[in-house]
C-alpha positions as MATLAB code, in Angstrom:
seq = 'MPRDGSVEAVRKRLGYASTAELVLHLPLRYEDETRLTPIAAARAGETVTVEGVIVQAAVHTRPRRQLVVELVEAAPESPRARMFFRLLHFHPGQVAQLRPGVRVRLHGQVRPGFFGDEMVHPRYRLVRADTPLPRTLTPVYPSVAGIGQTTIRRAVEAALADADLADTLPQDLLARLGLPGYAEAVRLLHHPPPGCDLAALSARTHPAWRRLKFDELLAQQLSLRRHARARARLAAPSLTGGDLLAQRLLAGLPFQPTGAQLRAWAEIRADLARSRPMHRLLQGDVGSGKTLVAALACLPAVADGWQVAVMAPTEILAEQLYGKLREWLAALGVRVVWLAAAVKGRQRRAVLTQIAAGEAQVAVGTHALIQDEVRFARLALAIVDEQHRFGVEQRLTLRAKGINPHPNALTPHLLMMSATPIPRSLAMSYYADLDVSTLDELPPGRRPVMTKLIGQRRRAEVIARLRDYCAGGAQAYWVCPLVEESDRLQLKAAEATYAELVQALPGLRVGLIHGRLKAAQKAAVMQAFKSGEIDLLVATTVIEVGVDVPNAALMVIEHAERMGLAQLHQLRGRVGRGGRESVCILLYGEPLGAQARQRLRVLRASQDGFSIAREDLRLRGPGEFTGARQAGLPMLRFANPELDVDLLQTARVVAERLLNTGDAAVERHLARWLPRGLEFLQG';
ca = [
     -32.700  -19.517   16.005;
     -30.426  -16.528   16.775;
     -29.831  -15.862   20.379;
     -31.397  -12.239   19.923;
     -34.742  -12.785   18.345;
     -35.483   -9.063   18.554;
     -37.000   -7.322   15.470;
     -33.604   -5.396   15.168;
     -31.719   -8.674   15.092;
     -34.019  -10.289   12.666;
     -33.945   -7.026   10.393;
     -30.171   -7.232   10.286;
     -29.970  -11.042    9.441;
     -32.459  -10.443    6.501;
     -30.391   -7.595    5.188;
     -32.801   -4.675    5.602;
     -31.627   -1.221    6.581;
     -34.668   -0.322    8.566;
     -37.426   -2.106   10.507;
     -39.936   -0.479    8.246;
     -38.573   -2.444    5.237;
     -39.693   -5.641    6.934;
     -43.296   -4.818    5.832;
     -42.246   -5.776    2.423;
     -40.707   -9.019    3.408;
     -43.470  -10.951    1.731;
     -44.441  -14.504    2.113;
     -43.313  -17.137   -0.418;
     -46.386  -19.277    0.094;
     -49.119  -19.958    2.682;
     -50.432  -22.832    4.815;
     -53.989  -23.283    5.811;
     -54.316  -23.774    9.646;
     -57.697  -22.169    9.805;
     -59.664  -25.565   10.129;
     -59.053  -28.796   11.826;
     -59.203  -32.223    9.907;
     -60.240  -35.077   11.992;
     -57.399  -37.646   12.418;
     -59.673  -40.429   10.880;
     -60.306  -38.191    7.898;
     -56.691  -37.308    7.189;
     -55.374  -39.022    4.127;
     -51.822  -39.953    3.048;
     -50.326  -37.127    0.757;
     -52.591  -34.313    2.273;
     -51.240  -31.461    4.154;
     -53.637  -30.865    7.085;
     -53.916  -29.654   10.662;
     -54.931  -32.180   13.311;
     -55.384  -32.000   16.923;
     -55.042  -34.783   19.511;
     -54.063  -35.899   23.005;
     -50.814  -37.743   23.440;
     -50.991  -41.212   24.655;
     -47.437  -42.274   24.528;
     -43.964  -40.770   23.662;
     -40.704  -42.559   23.523;
     -37.081  -42.183   22.224;
     -36.174  -44.931   19.846;
     -32.585  -45.566   18.853;
     -33.170  -47.803   15.763;
     -32.846  -47.515   12.881;
     -31.782  -44.122   14.084;
     -32.286  -41.871   17.191;
     -35.720  -40.404   16.976;
     -38.737  -39.172   19.171;
     -41.873  -41.130   18.350;
     -45.079  -39.672   19.691;
     -48.580  -41.363   19.379;
     -51.796  -39.298   19.722;
     -55.504  -40.077   19.515;
     -58.424  -37.870   18.531;
     -59.095  -35.189   21.072;
     -62.916  -34.956   20.602;
     -64.534  -37.516   22.966;
     -67.488  -38.082   20.502;
     -65.185  -39.033   17.631;
     -63.866  -42.358   16.826;
     -60.463  -42.872   18.807;
     -58.365  -42.713   15.578;
     -54.713  -42.319   16.157;
     -51.667  -40.820   14.388;
     -48.027  -40.689   15.034;
     -45.402  -38.106   14.554;
     -41.591  -38.274   14.581;
     -38.967  -35.755   15.358;
     -35.598  -36.790   14.052;
     -33.865  -33.767   15.525;
     -34.978  -33.018   19.066;
     -33.752  -31.684   22.442;
     -34.444  -32.776   25.953;
     -36.917  -29.993   26.431;
     -38.991  -31.491   23.805;
     -38.958  -34.863   25.404;
     -40.255  -33.453   28.697;
     -42.798  -31.330   26.890;
     -44.398  -33.982   24.733;
     -45.801  -36.460   27.456;
     -49.028  -38.359   27.881;
     -52.163  -36.343   28.403;
     -50.753  -33.275   26.764;
     -53.061  -31.760   23.825;
     -51.045  -30.935   20.746;
     -51.974  -29.446   17.224;
     -49.984  -30.640   14.267;
     -49.634  -29.156   10.725;
     -47.778  -31.275    8.215;
     -48.062  -33.770    5.368;
     -49.610  -37.193    6.252;
     -47.759  -40.250    4.989;
     -47.882  -43.991    5.673;
     -45.697  -45.089    8.455;
     -44.534  -48.334   10.115;
     -47.259  -48.061   12.904;
     -49.836  -46.374   10.698;
     -50.390  -42.761    9.383;
     -47.849  -40.385   10.501;
     -46.119  -36.917   10.135;
     -42.280  -36.415   10.212;
     -41.240  -33.086   11.700;
     -44.593  -31.418   11.675;
     -45.146  -27.889   12.976;
     -46.610  -28.361   16.391;
     -47.913  -26.327   19.254;
     -49.272  -27.301   22.770;
     -52.946  -26.213   22.967;
     -56.033  -26.316   25.359;
     -59.438  -27.434   24.257;
     -60.483  -23.626   23.962;
     -57.363  -22.592   22.124;
     -58.735  -20.795   18.900;
     -57.651  -21.665   15.406;
     -55.820  -18.941   13.294;
     -58.249  -16.624   11.384;
     -55.864  -16.179    8.452;
     -53.733  -18.208    6.376;
     -50.189  -18.857    7.843;
     -47.431  -17.106    5.843;
     -44.255  -18.847    5.154;
     -41.353  -16.326    4.675;
     -38.238  -16.351    2.812;
     -35.478  -17.115    5.387;
     -31.788  -17.333    6.121;
     -30.001  -20.060    8.155;
     -30.566  -19.693   11.852;
     -33.893  -17.898   11.794;
     -37.169  -19.765   12.051;
     -40.429  -18.966   10.736;
     -41.758  -18.235   14.097;
     -39.111  -15.594   14.657;
     -39.643  -13.905   11.361;
     -43.519  -13.797   11.829;
     -43.040  -12.065   15.210;
     -40.627   -9.566   13.562;
     -42.939   -8.836   10.617;
     -45.934   -8.490   13.053;
     -43.901   -6.008   14.907;
     -43.046   -4.064   11.931;
     -46.622   -3.909   10.644;
     -47.828   -2.545   13.901;
     -45.245    0.392   13.844;
     -45.264    0.986   10.214;
     -46.723    3.879    8.462;
     -48.985    2.317    5.918;
     -50.644    5.600    4.734;
     -51.072    5.601    0.921;
     -48.583    7.497   -1.047;
     -50.811    7.681   -4.216;
     -54.200    9.641   -4.784;
     -57.272    7.630   -4.235;
     -58.731    8.910   -7.433;
     -55.803    7.269   -9.223;
     -56.124    3.971   -7.462;
     -59.670    3.977   -8.217;
     -59.112    4.685  -11.990;
     -56.413    1.780  -12.096;
     -58.637   -0.556  -10.068;
     -55.939   -1.156   -7.396;
     -56.563   -1.647   -3.629;
     -55.169    0.757   -0.974;
     -51.551    0.035    0.153;
     -52.371   -0.860    3.735;
     -55.030   -3.190    2.520;
     -52.758   -4.974   -0.043;
     -49.893   -5.312    2.542;
     -52.087   -6.702    5.252;
     -53.717   -9.159    2.895;
     -50.406  -10.581    1.648;
     -49.219  -11.155    5.148;
     -52.436  -12.616    6.408;
     -54.781  -13.770    3.550;
     -58.455  -14.640    4.803;
     -59.809  -18.134    4.540;
     -61.253  -18.654    1.055;
     -58.745  -16.154   -0.469;
     -57.637  -17.160   -4.038;
     -54.545  -19.047   -3.281;
     -53.877  -19.714   -7.054;
     -53.802  -15.881   -7.717;
     -51.636  -15.287   -4.669;
     -49.251  -17.850   -5.968;
     -49.106  -16.578   -9.354;
     -48.836  -13.056   -8.151;
     -51.885  -11.907  -10.207;
     -54.043  -11.157   -7.238;
     -55.097   -7.428   -6.953;
     -52.845   -6.923   -3.692;
     -49.772   -8.305   -5.545;
     -50.768   -5.962   -8.592;
     -50.790   -2.969   -6.245;
     -47.352   -3.753   -4.919;
     -45.950   -4.397   -8.405;
     -47.257   -1.147   -9.682;
     -45.809    0.758   -6.652;
     -42.333   -0.899   -7.351;
     -42.398   -0.135  -11.086;
     -43.623    3.577  -10.290;
     -40.800    4.076   -7.859;
     -38.320    2.661  -10.452;
     -39.695    4.987  -13.309;
     -39.890    8.093  -10.889;
     -36.189    7.519   -9.843;
     -34.708    6.938  -13.260;
     -36.722    9.821  -15.051;
     -35.812   12.219  -12.084;
     -32.136   11.329  -12.681;
     -32.564   11.920  -16.353;
     -34.015   15.234  -15.740;
     -31.139   16.049  -13.556;
     -28.720   15.152  -16.117;
     -30.423   17.297  -18.646;
     -29.826   20.346  -16.405;
     -26.122   19.879  -16.686;
     -23.989   21.536  -19.412;
     -22.023   19.566  -22.013;
     -19.879   20.506  -24.835;
     -21.819   21.335  -28.051;
     -20.017   19.499  -30.673;
     -21.144   20.561  -34.228;
     -18.123   19.821  -36.425;
     -16.825   16.728  -38.049;
     -19.171   16.356  -41.081;
     -16.422   16.584  -43.739;
     -14.404   13.995  -41.723;
     -17.471   11.689  -41.511;
     -17.914   12.005  -45.263;
     -14.258   11.170  -45.928;
     -14.488    8.143  -43.563;
     -17.621    6.710  -45.130;
     -16.283    7.348  -48.755;
     -13.145    5.340  -47.909;
     -14.806    2.227  -46.569;
     -14.812   -0.875  -48.725;
     -18.408   -1.584  -47.917;
     -21.682    0.332  -47.807;
     -22.963    1.120  -44.361;
     -26.391   -0.201  -43.452;
     -29.397    2.169  -43.023;
     -29.418    1.304  -39.371;
     -25.846    2.408  -38.876;
     -26.623    5.690  -40.637;
     -29.745    6.296  -38.501;
     -27.769    5.625  -35.356;
     -25.207    7.904  -36.477;
     -27.810   10.647  -37.147;
     -29.348   10.281  -33.568;
     -25.982   10.377  -32.029;
     -24.880   13.338  -34.145;
     -27.955   15.377  -33.046;
     -27.287   14.531  -29.325;
     -23.749   15.662  -29.580;
     -24.659   18.997  -30.983;
     -26.830   19.694  -27.975;
     -25.429   21.623  -24.822;
     -26.595   18.730  -22.453;
     -24.894   15.420  -21.935;
     -25.848   12.555  -24.220;
     -26.759    9.547  -22.400;
     -27.375    6.943  -25.249;
     -27.098    3.254  -25.535;
     -26.106    1.950  -28.866;
     -27.338   -1.751  -29.075;
     -26.942   -4.122  -31.825;
     -26.576   -7.791  -32.712;
     -23.251   -9.517  -33.150;
     -21.594   -8.136  -36.192;
     -24.038   -5.364  -36.740;
     -21.315   -2.667  -37.096;
     -21.247   -0.749  -33.750;
     -17.567   -0.070  -34.061;
     -18.192    2.009  -37.237;
     -20.763    4.061  -35.419;
     -18.316    4.629  -32.573;
     -15.820    5.878  -35.121;
     -18.170    8.291  -36.426;
     -19.177    9.498  -33.022;
     -15.568   10.410  -32.272;
     -15.321   12.818  -35.258;
     -17.372   15.886  -33.968;
     -15.361   15.899  -30.736;
     -11.969   15.603  -32.640;
     -13.159   18.315  -35.214;
     -13.979   20.794  -32.450;
     -10.726   20.302  -30.629;
     -11.814   17.884  -27.949;
     -10.920   14.498  -26.755;
     -12.411   10.909  -26.759;
     -12.084    8.117  -24.437;
     -13.113    4.554  -25.486;
     -13.154    1.915  -22.776;
     -13.611   -1.950  -23.155;
     -13.769   -4.430  -20.454;
     -11.078   -6.785  -21.742;
      -7.662   -6.289  -23.330;
      -8.625   -8.273  -26.342;
     -11.762   -6.471  -27.049;
      -9.998   -3.019  -26.361;
      -7.135   -3.922  -28.661;
      -9.547   -4.940  -31.461;
     -11.231   -1.628  -30.996;
      -8.081    0.214  -31.117;
      -6.892   -1.573  -34.302;
     -10.164   -0.589  -36.117;
     -10.345    2.967  -34.915;
      -6.789    3.693  -35.650;
      -7.158    2.177  -39.204;
     -10.232    4.343  -39.921;
      -9.233    7.615  -37.994;
      -5.472    7.740  -38.612;
      -6.137    8.071  -42.364;
      -8.270   11.177  -41.445;
      -5.268   12.757  -39.427;
      -6.579   11.763  -35.998;
      -4.065   10.672  -33.269;
      -5.304    7.595  -31.742;
      -3.528    6.093  -28.669;
      -3.691    2.814  -26.813;
      -3.596    2.334  -22.948;
      -3.822   -0.918  -21.098;
      -1.823   -2.894  -18.425;
       0.408   -4.109  -21.225;
       1.644   -0.601  -21.989;
       4.493    0.071  -19.467;
       7.549    2.090  -18.850;
       8.695    4.884  -21.175;
       5.837    4.123  -23.694;
       3.135    4.432  -20.913;
       4.569    7.896  -19.832;
       4.523    9.036  -23.416;
       0.917    8.026  -23.881;
      -0.131    9.649  -20.472;
       1.734   12.868  -21.478;
      -0.068   12.950  -24.900;
      -3.521   12.533  -23.244;
      -2.942   15.116  -20.598;
      -1.497   17.608  -23.182;
      -4.528   17.086  -25.539;
      -2.248   15.692  -28.360;
      -4.042   12.378  -28.137;
      -7.413   12.954  -29.742;
      -8.798    9.502  -29.155;
      -7.628    7.227  -26.320;
      -8.589    3.571  -26.327;
      -8.098    1.159  -23.571;
      -9.172   -0.915  -20.770;
      -9.862   -0.075  -17.094;
      -6.322    1.561  -17.320;
      -8.151    4.576  -18.640;
      -9.866    5.375  -15.192;
      -6.781    5.126  -13.118;
      -5.760    8.212  -11.163;
      -2.672    8.908  -13.124;
      -4.754    9.394  -16.398;
      -5.655   13.080  -16.983;
      -7.479   14.292  -20.023;
      -6.925   17.981  -21.124;
     -10.426   18.316  -22.891;
     -12.563   15.146  -22.649;
     -15.982   15.558  -24.434;
     -17.157   12.060  -25.169;
     -16.853    8.784  -23.314;
     -17.633    5.593  -25.226;
     -18.169    2.458  -23.009;
     -18.207   -0.925  -24.875;
     -20.076   -3.952  -23.437;
     -21.143   -1.407  -20.798;
     -23.071   -4.136  -18.740;
     -19.713   -5.544  -17.838;
     -18.633   -2.417  -16.001;
     -20.005   -1.183  -12.809;
     -21.725    2.257  -12.762;
     -18.971    3.649  -10.579;
     -16.335    2.752  -13.369;
     -18.346    4.435  -15.936;
     -18.832    7.413  -13.822;
     -15.187    7.698  -13.234;
     -14.403    7.702  -16.816;
     -16.956   10.444  -17.399;
     -15.427   12.532  -14.490;
     -12.099   12.505  -16.300;
     -13.490   15.316  -18.298;
     -14.778   17.393  -15.503;
     -12.545   20.094  -13.777;
     -13.293   21.658  -10.415;
     -14.567   24.824  -12.078;
     -18.261   25.415  -11.033;
     -19.255   25.839  -14.714;
     -17.453   22.792  -15.700;
     -18.847   20.815  -18.839;
     -19.955   17.173  -18.441;
     -18.696   14.788  -21.358;
     -21.293   13.069  -23.382;
     -21.634    9.215  -22.775;
     -22.154    6.627  -25.369;
     -22.560    3.070  -24.081;
     -22.506    0.047  -26.431;
     -23.865   -3.487  -25.978;
     -23.951   -6.516  -28.273;
     -26.903   -8.089  -26.257;
     -29.983   -6.606  -27.703;
     -32.406   -5.476  -25.049;
     -36.074   -6.552  -25.263;
     -38.577   -3.650  -25.329;
     -39.978   -4.527  -21.928;
     -36.490   -3.975  -20.372;
     -35.757   -0.878  -22.388;
     -38.924    0.656  -20.942;
     -37.996   -0.212  -17.178;
     -34.195   -0.709  -16.451;
     -33.270    1.646  -19.321;
     -35.908    4.357  -19.008;
     -33.448    7.089  -18.382;
     -31.425    6.119  -21.475;
     -31.982    7.054  -25.262;
     -31.569    3.850  -27.215;
     -30.357    3.544  -30.766;
     -30.618    0.016  -32.280;
     -28.673   -1.493  -35.167;
     -31.215   -4.127  -36.409;
     -29.530   -4.895  -39.839;
     -26.403   -6.878  -40.478;
     -23.840   -5.528  -42.899;
     -23.969   -7.284  -46.443;
     -21.645  -10.299  -46.612;
     -22.380  -11.575  -43.162;
     -23.310  -15.318  -43.546;
     -25.612  -17.268  -41.360;
     -23.816  -19.654  -39.184;
     -25.082  -23.346  -39.182;
     -25.477  -24.437  -35.662;
     -25.107  -28.122  -34.625;
     -25.868  -29.963  -31.345;
     -23.621  -32.921  -30.715;
     -23.243  -34.858  -27.508;
     -20.075  -35.375  -25.771;
     -20.047  -39.130  -26.709;
     -19.195  -38.005  -30.127;
     -16.317  -35.752  -29.070;
     -13.714  -37.957  -30.682;
     -15.448  -37.706  -34.016;
     -15.483  -33.896  -33.659;
     -11.735  -33.777  -33.123;
     -11.060  -36.207  -36.059;
     -13.133  -33.858  -38.392;
     -11.070  -30.758  -37.235;
      -7.940  -31.993  -39.065;
      -9.871  -32.334  -42.411;
     -11.550  -28.943  -41.815;
      -8.320  -27.080  -41.286;
      -6.469  -28.899  -43.929;
      -8.813  -26.901  -46.465;
      -7.039  -23.696  -45.173;
      -9.866  -22.585  -42.740;
      -9.260  -21.923  -39.115;
     -11.075  -22.936  -36.018;
     -11.771  -22.128  -32.438;
     -12.252  -24.560  -29.642;
     -13.903  -22.917  -26.602;
     -13.467  -24.563  -23.320;
     -16.301  -24.767  -20.816;
     -16.936  -22.797  -17.712;
     -16.038  -24.804  -14.630;
     -17.883  -23.506  -11.555;
     -17.088  -19.867  -12.563;
     -13.586  -20.416  -11.346;
     -10.749  -18.876  -13.255;
      -8.192  -21.481  -11.890;
     -10.280  -24.543  -12.790;
     -11.288  -22.975  -16.237;
      -7.500  -22.538  -16.854;
      -6.907  -26.089  -15.940;
      -9.599  -27.299  -18.243;
      -8.266  -25.145  -21.104;
      -4.550  -26.309  -20.620;
      -5.754  -30.147  -20.535;
      -7.920  -29.545  -23.652;
      -4.888  -27.785  -25.449;
      -2.618  -30.793  -24.550;
      -5.044  -33.204  -25.742;
      -5.818  -31.575  -29.093;
      -2.035  -30.989  -29.736;
      -1.611  -34.870  -29.176;
      -4.507  -35.893  -31.301;
      -3.893  -33.509  -34.232;
      -0.171  -33.632  -34.915;
      -0.599  -31.950  -38.254;
      -2.182  -28.773  -36.921;
      -0.616  -25.533  -35.284;
      -2.637  -25.314  -32.143;
      -2.574  -22.027  -29.878;
      -3.759  -21.336  -26.381;
      -5.326  -18.236  -24.997;
      -7.029  -17.590  -21.674;
      -7.514  -14.734  -19.090;
      -4.469  -15.441  -16.995;
      -1.965  -14.804  -19.908;
      -0.180  -11.603  -19.761;
      -1.458   -8.853  -22.064;
       1.480   -9.077  -24.376;
       1.194  -12.891  -24.556;
      -2.535  -12.596  -25.323;
      -1.758   -9.928  -28.008;
       0.858  -12.231  -29.541;
      -1.456  -15.288  -29.688;
      -4.224  -13.316  -31.200;
      -1.890  -11.821  -33.907;
      -0.577  -15.281  -34.703;
      -4.069  -16.448  -35.085;
      -5.209  -13.461  -37.290;
      -2.108  -13.896  -39.512;
      -2.881  -17.518  -40.066;
       0.133  -18.942  -38.154;
      -2.314  -20.858  -35.846;
      -4.826  -23.165  -37.307;
      -6.765  -24.032  -34.269;
      -7.205  -21.703  -31.267;
      -8.079  -23.288  -27.914;
      -9.675  -20.420  -25.885;
     -11.692  -19.759  -22.750;
     -14.617  -17.276  -23.088;
     -12.011  -14.449  -23.084;
     -12.753  -14.488  -26.935;
     -16.471  -13.900  -26.277;
     -16.587  -10.491  -27.896;
     -14.626   -8.318  -30.229;
     -12.472  -10.915  -31.958;
     -12.560  -10.498  -35.693;
     -10.767  -13.131  -37.690;
     -12.642  -13.643  -41.068;
     -10.862  -16.848  -41.905;
     -12.000  -18.621  -38.696;
     -15.186  -20.442  -40.038;
     -15.631  -23.226  -37.381;
     -16.215  -23.081  -33.654;
     -16.644  -25.844  -31.118;
     -18.075  -24.823  -27.799;
     -17.522  -27.556  -25.247;
     -20.197  -28.141  -22.461;
     -22.263  -25.555  -24.140;
     -25.074  -26.378  -21.736;
     -23.137  -24.688  -19.006;
     -23.550  -21.188  -20.694;
     -26.242  -18.622  -20.992;
     -27.919  -17.893  -24.424;
     -26.556  -14.428  -24.704;
     -22.945  -15.732  -24.217;
     -23.383  -18.711  -26.701;
     -24.769  -16.188  -29.189;
     -21.733  -14.042  -28.725;
     -19.327  -16.690  -29.126;
     -21.095  -17.966  -32.302;
     -20.573  -14.426  -33.635;
     -16.917  -14.984  -33.902;
     -17.438  -17.032  -36.967;
     -19.342  -16.304  -40.138;
     -17.321  -13.118  -40.764;
     -15.429  -14.177  -44.093;
     -16.549  -15.931  -47.377;
     -16.618  -19.315  -46.067;
     -19.601  -21.323  -44.898;
     -19.452  -21.301  -40.993;
     -20.281  -23.792  -38.513;
     -20.815  -23.666  -34.812;
     -20.768  -27.019  -32.877;
     -22.364  -26.900  -29.545;
     -20.973  -29.996  -27.596;
     -23.229  -30.812  -24.599;
     -22.804  -32.970  -21.681;
     -25.106  -35.834  -21.077;
     -27.769  -36.307  -19.849;
     -29.061  -32.908  -20.842;
     -31.577  -31.238  -18.627;
     -34.966  -29.960  -19.883;
     -34.023  -26.301  -19.684;
     -30.557  -26.596  -21.053;
     -32.087  -28.499  -24.103;
     -34.625  -25.772  -24.728;
     -31.785  -23.171  -24.539;
     -29.591  -24.914  -26.937;
     -32.477  -25.696  -29.323;
     -33.192  -21.788  -29.282;
     -29.751  -21.110  -30.437;
     -29.989  -23.727  -33.181;
     -33.125  -22.407  -34.501;
     -32.325  -18.715  -34.589;
     -29.640  -16.262  -35.817;
     -31.735  -13.298  -34.533;
     -30.064  -11.849  -31.433;
     -33.268   -9.974  -30.368;
     -35.584  -13.272  -30.311;
     -32.575  -15.006  -28.515;
     -32.398  -12.028  -26.015;
     -36.122  -12.419  -25.314;
     -35.763  -16.070  -24.582;
     -32.664  -15.451  -22.379;
     -34.807  -12.961  -20.524;
     -37.520  -15.383  -19.960;
     -35.182  -18.096  -18.718;
     -32.884  -15.941  -16.536;
     -35.091  -13.222  -15.239;
     -34.554   -9.382  -15.696;
     -31.952   -8.708  -12.967;
     -29.586  -11.402  -14.331;
     -30.250  -10.482  -18.000;
     -29.413   -6.631  -17.508;
     -26.493   -7.245  -15.191;
     -28.558   -4.998  -12.897;
     -26.711   -6.052   -9.797;
     -23.396   -5.031  -11.329;
     -24.755   -1.939  -12.889;
     -26.378   -0.344   -9.839;
     -29.708   -0.230  -11.372;
     -32.917   -0.408   -9.104;
     -33.576   -4.129   -8.731;
     -37.199   -5.130   -9.233;
     -38.122   -7.724   -6.169;
     -41.840   -8.235   -7.109;
     -42.533   -7.004  -10.735;
     -41.330   -8.589  -13.846;
     -41.351   -6.174  -16.972;
     -42.105   -8.998  -19.440;
     -45.195  -10.541  -17.456;
     -46.284   -7.203  -15.958;
     -45.922   -4.971  -18.952;
     -49.421   -3.508  -18.631;
     -48.412   -2.079  -15.124;
     -45.180   -0.955  -16.685;
     -46.731    1.074  -19.382;
     -49.054    2.548  -16.914;
     -46.244    3.396  -14.324;
     -44.425    5.251  -17.165;
     -47.429    7.485  -17.811;
     -48.087    8.239  -14.174;
     -44.574    8.771  -13.294;
     -44.428   11.466  -16.110;
     -47.472   13.081  -14.868;
     -46.483   13.102  -11.019;
     -43.086   14.719  -11.934;
     -44.679   17.310  -14.325;
     -46.998   18.400  -11.689;
     -44.447   18.391   -8.765;
     -46.768   16.185   -6.827;
     -45.570   15.684   -3.147;
     -46.510   11.969   -3.749;
     -43.040   11.578   -5.458;
     -40.975   12.074   -2.510;
     -43.223    9.960   -0.191;
     -43.342    7.087   -2.720;
     -39.570    7.043   -3.486;
     -39.008    7.229    0.394;
     -40.994    3.983    0.941;
     -39.668    1.920   -2.002;
     -35.969    3.291   -2.445;
     -35.080    4.456    1.077;
     -31.529    4.165    0.417;
     -31.712    5.930   -2.975;
     -29.926    4.969   -6.346;
     -26.368    6.484   -5.649;
     -24.934    5.653   -9.171;
     -27.896    5.830  -11.342;
     -26.658    8.803  -13.224;
     -23.912    6.640  -14.736;
];
């Protein structure tokens, strides 16, 4: 227990900004100490509360040092049943306290012991014959090291006594929705009465839980929608040109764009023509053709004399984007430049000068684009690929490159792209302030990838088959496992695998790529692989997105059970891009846990990124799935958009109504649920 057990100290240790927030530090579960069980009636395996008088207590040293206490039934009319309890960790004060004749109340699980029924480390308190039992269930709170339940309970009680629990929502609305008042819900969750539906409390379906979930979802919707409205009041360049350039680009393609690509392009085109900033997410499965839509999005800005910035999270992905955009746009007379850490010296100064002068119409790069030295002359559109891998501050910094200090400055449009499809429930909640375009068709020629699950015991067999496979002219990837999320250990695993495969496959040209290679080295390895000079590429997950080598038709993912569904689906998407039948082998470690087995089976059974995303959401939870912690989005502590979709839909309607009527409840509600605001939400 911390030396300072004050409310303020507990609040700080639990990570809350104010004491009032302790009111929403809700229990994980409850224990029923509202009734006593006679010692004679307590059965092994049950968790009960018993009361008795200590008849003896002694410190035993074997088999380990422990305090053993024997007590008998306190009620004189009851049989003199006895029970023991043992403390394995204790201090001298407890030895002096727990002495014969003292009346004690225990709460814990009964188990058979050497001397008879016993409890090990029960919760106990010294009592008198007239000490009342609790009138409500005892809450068990989330804790951190060094803070006991008693200390947390006292702090929460103090916060409840001082907090303003007045309702932020109109009573007629609550009655219509069948929800209890806020104060009633909060008090019940901290102190459920005896007979309360524990199953509903545990499942978080009790009306009190539904009230708090609704409040939380409503705060999220209010905040996101209010920021969206604030953005709508900003001015942006109205980009109306580029139609002829778009026609030329589409006419020169060796393939026919999908209906989904043309639909997304039309939605983006309409946004860019407006004089308020576009804030759109372009989502699509692996290989659905987002890069072509991004290329089309550049054309209105370029045609109207403005600039475009395209930012990707890794140099490999950024360089792939640069190659495609330059291939398509340079043929239209558009000047496309490349900026990354690998661009140095005179070449870098030249690129910076071209961007600052407005000569570079489209700048493609990594985080290098948001460095202070980068100045755009007339930035009208920022495109961010794999947006969930950037923090919101980084996205804002890129967009701010186009805003000058003039009071009437225009805000660039923002297009974010993601190859991780977003289930509808998350689009309604975490992305409520975004317009979403979806590519739900794959271009013709994309072949399904056969997925096989193979245990590590057959690893040598897989290596032997690689030689035969590559002898037929195909290329392959061998993806090394994540090792405790450590770059250093992952690099070590990749280098060891590379050495093993070089030795085992002397006839094959084996390459190695990982995140610690310098940018120029990575580019050289990827170019050698693309040109066919490397048969087998050993890689870390650095090749997860953006890599496009049509002749690579086999992928082996080692220790696939360590990876999430979305990442596995992304990796699998690196093959199946050419005319060959493609295979993805998921090598898994044994024994395989139930959840990992389920995850791999989902991937084997489905090629559909949307169904895979829904399963990934179910397994990982909304915060991890969306990258909300990284993205600065309002995290949901209590509600789950998938499970509470009815509350989410109602919250969307209510939020719109409250914002339209200018109801004062909006400010009160946000002050309670988002007291620190959402600093970067407009990103």
